[in-house]
C-alpha positions in Angstrom: 0.0 0.0 0.0 2.8 2.4 0.9 4.6 1.6 -2.4 1.6 2.5 -4.5 1.3 5.8 -2.7 4.9 6.6 -3.4 4.6 5.8 -7.1 1.5 8.0 -7.4 3.2 10.9 -5.8 6.3 10.4 -7.8 4.4 10.3 -11.1 2.6 13.6 -10.5 5.7 15.3 -9.1 8.0 14.3 -11.9 5.6 15.7 -14.4 5.9 19.1 -12.6 9.7 19.1 -12.5 10.2 17.8 -16.1 11.8 21.1 -17.0 14.8 20.1 -14.9 17.7 18.4 -16.8 18.2 15.9 -14.0 16.5 12.6 -13.7 14.7 12.6 -10.3 12.3 10.5 -8.2 10.1 11.4 -5.3 9.4 9.5 -2.1 6.6 10.4 0.3 8.0 10.9 3.9 5.2 10.5 6.4 5.7 9.3 10.0 3.5 6.2 10.6 0.1 7.2 12.0 1.0 10.9 12.1 -1.5 13.7 11.1 1.4 15.9 9.8 5.0 15.3 8.9 7.6 18.0 8.0 11.1 16.8 7.1 13.7 19.5 7.9 17.1 18.1 7.2 19.0 15.4 5.3 22.5 14.0 5.8 24.9 13.0 3.0 23.9 9.4 3.5 20.2 10.1 3.3 19.2 10.1 6.9 16.3 12.5 7.4 15.2 14.5 10.5 12.1 16.5 11.0 8.9 17.0 13.0 5.6 15.1 13.2 2.2 15.7 14.8 -0.1 13.0 16.0 -3.9 13.1 15.3 -6.2 14.8 17.8 -5.8 17.4 20.4 -3.7 18.9 22.0 -1.4 19.5 19.0 2.1 18.3 20.1 5.2 18.3 18.0 7.7 15.4 18.1 11.1 15.1 16.4 12.0 12.2 14.2 14.8 10.4 12.5 14.2 8.4 9.3 17.2 6.2 8.4 18.1 5.2 4.9 16.3 1.9 5.2 13.0 3.8 5.9 12.8 3.1 9.6 11.5 5.9 11.9 12.6 6.8 15.4 10.9 9.4 17.6 13.2 12.2 19.1 11.8 13.8 22.3 13.9 15.7 24.7 13.2 14.2 28.2 10.6 16.2 30.0 9.8 18.5 27.1 6.3 19.7 26.2 7.2 19.6 22.5 10.3 18.7 20.4 11.3 19.5 16.8 14.4 18.2 15.0 15.9 20.5 12.3 19.2 19.3 11.0 21.6 16.4 10.9 25.3 16.4 10.0 27.5 13.7 8.4 28.4 12.3 11.9 24.7 11.9 12.8 24.6 14.8 15.2 21.1 16.3 15.3 20.0 19.8 16.4 16.6 21.2 17.0 14.5 22.9 19.6 12.2 22.0 22.5 9.7 23.6 24.8 10.5 22.9 28.5 7.3 24.8 29.3 4.8 26.8 27.2 6.3 30.2 26.1 10.0 29.1 26.4 12.0 27.7 23.6 15.5 26.2 24.0 17.7 24.4 21.5 19.3 21.0 21.8 22.2 19.0 20.3 21.8 15.2 20.2 25.2 13.5 19.8 25.8 9.8 20.4 22.5 9.5 22.3 23.2 12.4 24.6 21.2 15.6 24.7 23.0 19.0 25.3 21.2 22.3 25.9 21.7 25.3 23.5 20.5 28.6 24.9 21.5 32.1 24.0 21.9 34.0 27.3 19.0 36.5 27.8 16.8 35.0 25.1 13.3 33.8 25.4 13.6 31.6 22.4 16.7 29.8 20.9 16.2 27.8 17.8 19.2 25.9 16.3 18.5 25.2 12.6 21.7 23.9 11.0 24.9 22.0 11.9 27.8 21.3 9.6 30.5 18.5 9.6 32.7 20.6 11.9 30.0 20.8 14.5 29.3 24.6 14.0 25.7 25.4 14.7 23.5 28.2 13.4 20.0 29.3 14.2 18.1 32.3 15.6 17.0 33.6 18.9 14.6 36.2 20.3 15.4 38.6 23.1 13.9 42.0 24.1 15.6 43.7 21.1 14.1 41.4 18.5 15.0 38.3 16.5 18.6 37.7 15.5 20.7 35.0 13.8 23.5 33.2 15.6 26.6 31.1 15.0 27.7 28.8 17.8 31.3 27.6 17.3 32.9 24.4 18.8 34.3 26.4 21.7 30.8 27.3 22.8 30.9 30.9 21.8 27.8 32.6 20.3 28.2 35.2 17.6 25.1 37.3 16.7 24.4 37.7 13.0 22.1 40.6 11.9 21.5 41.8 8.3 22.1 45.5 8.3 18.9 47.5 8.5 16.7 44.3 8.9 13.8 44.1 11.3 14.4 40.4 11.8 17.2 38.0 10.8 16.8 34.2 10.7 19.7 31.8 10.1 18.8 28.4 8.7 21.8 26.5 7.6 25.6 26.3 7.3 27.8 24.1 5.1 31.2 22.6 5.7 32.9 25.7 4.3 31.1 27.9 6.8 28.8 29.4 4.1 25.5 30.5 5.7 22.0 30.9 4.4 19.0 32.6 6.0 16.3 35.1 5.6 15.5 38.6 6.8 12.6 41.1 6.8 13.4 44.6 5.6 12.0 48.0 6.6 9.1 47.6 4.1 8.2 44.3 5.8 9.3 42.2 2.8 11.2 38.9 3.2 14.4 38.1 1.4 16.9 35.2 1.6 20.6 35.8 1.8 23.9 34.0 1.5 26.8 34.9 3.8 30.3 33.9 2.7 33.4 35.1 4.4 31.6 38.1 5.8 30.1 39.1 2.4 26.3 39.1 2.2 24.4 38.4 -1.0 20.7 38.9 -1.2 18.7 36.1 -2.8 15.3 36.9 -4.4 13.6 34.5 -6.7 13.0 36.3 -10.0 9.5 38.0 -10.1 8.6 36.7 -6.6 6.6 38.9 -4.2 8.8 37.6 -1.3 11.6 35.1 -0.9 12.0 33.2 2.3 8.8 34.3 4.0 8.5 33.8 7.8 8.3 30.1 8.6 9.8 28.9 5.3 13.2 27.4 6.0 16.1 27.2 3.5 19.2 25.1 3.2 22.6 25.0 1.5 24.9 22.0 0.7 28.7 21.8 0.5 28.6 22.5 -3.3 26.8 25.8 -2.6 23.4 24.7 -4.0 20.6 26.4 -2.1 16.9 25.5 -1.6 14.1 27.5 -0.1 10.7 29.0 -0.8 9.1 32.1 -2.3 5.7 33.7 -2.7 4.7 34.0 -6.3 2.3 36.4 -8.0 -0.4 33.8 -7.5 0.1 34.3 -3.7 1.1 30.7 -3.3 4.4 29.5 -1.7 6.6 27.6 -4.1 9.8 25.7 -3.4 12.9 26.3 -5.4 16.5 25.2 -6.1 19.3 27.6 -6.9 22.4 26.0 -8.4 25.0 26.7 -11.0 22.3 26.4 -13.8 20.0 29.0 -12.1 16.6 28.8 -10.4 14.3 25.8 -10.6 10.8 25.9 -9.1 9.8 22.8 -7.0 6.0 22.5 -6.8 3.7 19.8 -5.5 0.2 19.7 -7.2 -3.0 21.0 -5.8 -1.5 22.9 -2.9 -0.9 26.5 -1.9 2.4 25.7 -0.2 5.5 23.7 -1.1 8.7 24.2 0.9 12.1 22.8 -0.1 13.9 22.9 3.3 17.3 21.1 3.0 19.7 19.7 0.4 22.6 17.3 0.9 25.9 17.1 -1.2 24.3 14.5 -3.5 21.6 17.0 -4.4 18.8 15.1 -2.5 16.1 17.6 -1.3 13.6 17.3 1.5 10.7 19.4 2.3 6.9 19.3 2.7 3.7 20.3 0.9 0.5 21.4 2.5 -2.8 19.5 1.8 -5.9 21.8 2.1 -8.6 20.2 4.3 -12.1 21.4 5.3 -11.4 23.6 8.3 -7.6 23.2 8.2 -4.7 21.6 6.5 -2.2 18.7 6.7 1.5 18.8 5.9 3.2 15.9 4.2 6.9 15.3 3.6 8.8 14.5 0.5 12.3 13.4 -0.6 13.4 14.5 -4.1 16.3 12.2 -5.1 18.7 12.5 -8.0 19.2 9.3 -10.0 22.8 8.1 -9.8 
């Protein structure tokens, strides 16, 4: 039954990405029995981390790891109200965030089965969103002055990262070279993505988009410098995209108002989710877009 579902999704999706020169296949990523699944990160070997929500109320987020064989493992920080897993590096280290109590968000690093706390001093929310092979961690935090990006090095030192003139800065990912991607909101309340390389910031705007990297739409970068993310088109729908050496490619799932490509590994495999409209609500479903090799 699961195989038929994967084939049906792949057939529709491949028709939409037929403009790409690469041969690609699509696999549905849905945590067994969950009402919603959002993959957030993918390792070079194909392990996937993300968040799922079980049916019913109250709505509670749980992290998950899906290994290359397709097996799922729940990730919950002990004692947490909610947990979300955001990224995984080649060593299998996982970062994400959890709520020890409502209204307080702290980050975590899960390495060799041990959880470590990540918390920017003075913040009410700390959200690690990316980790590279060297163990450098990026994310964003909120304090009384606003929302800022951060880089946490191996020595445990936080460095704030703010786009000049921005009202809000979010950092989403970092590759092995230390290249960083994120998004920011400008004075006109428009969202843009950016690439930060050796201190030089480059704005990323999908051509013709109303906004790129709107709030809540994550983005990622691999070691080759390929970037994925999302943008708001003139149809007011959110579309996923890939930016590589050949330019921009839209990644869309059919019959939805939201497709988000959230992470890409060195092999070019992309994970994300699409939103299924429902009467009185919606349901998010994950996907893995894989290059044939």
